N, C-alpha and C positions, 0 to 999 in steps of 0.2 A: 719407417713404418707408416702406412697410410691409415688414417682414422676411418671409422665407420661413416662419418659424414662425408669425408672426401671420396670414399668409394661410391656413395650415393650421388655425389656430384658427377663423377665419371660416368655412372650408369644413366644419368639423365633424370633421376628422381628428384634431385635438388638442383638449385641454381646457385651460382657463386657470383656475387655482385660486390664491386668495390664502391664505397661511398666517395664521390669526388671531393667532398668537403673535408672529411676527417680521415680519409684513407683507410677506414675500417673495412674489413671484408665481412659480408653478410652471407650466411648460408641459409637459403630459403627453400621451403618445400614448394615444388612446382605445382602441385594439385590444389593447394589452398592458400599459398602466400605466407604461411607462418614462418617467422624468422626462428630458426632452430639453433643458430650459433652466431656470435659476433666475435670477430678476431680483431682486436684493436692493434694498431701499429706498435711494434716493439721499440722503435726509435722515432725521433722527431721527423726525419726525412727518410721515409722508407724507400728501399730500392725496388720493391716489388717481389723480391726473393726473401721469404721469411727466414730461411736458413742463414743467408748472408747477413740479414738484419740481426739475427740472434748472435752471430759471431761478433758483429760490431758492438752490440750492447754489452757483451762480455768484455770486450777490449776496453770500452768506456768505463765499465764498472771497475776493472782492474786499475785503470789510471786513477780513478777517484779514490780508491782504497790506498794506493801508493802515496797520493798527495796528502791524504788525511794522516797516514802513518808518519810521513815526513814532517808534517806540521806538529804533530803531537811529540815527536822526538825532539824537535827544536824547542818546543815549549818546555819540555822536561830539562833540557840543557840550560835554558835561561833560568828556570827555577832553581836548579842546582847551583848555578853560578851566583844567584842572589843569596841562596842559603849559605854559600861559602863566605860571602862578604860579611854576613852577620855572625 
């Protein structure tokens, strides 16, 4: 689904500019230069395709959650084994 701002970019009412330093995308009104939207990158090294970046971010989040779960499971096992010793 295309946002209202994206429709206005397509129609020429707004400009879409990427900041070369931070890689944020700025949506700017053509007639007065007002910044109406700032889209910060979803990941550290954006590909330029926000959909692909969103998928990559989800994959990374899933990996982080799995690692945290594994670490907490191991911590519980250690605690249980220490409790068994006492």
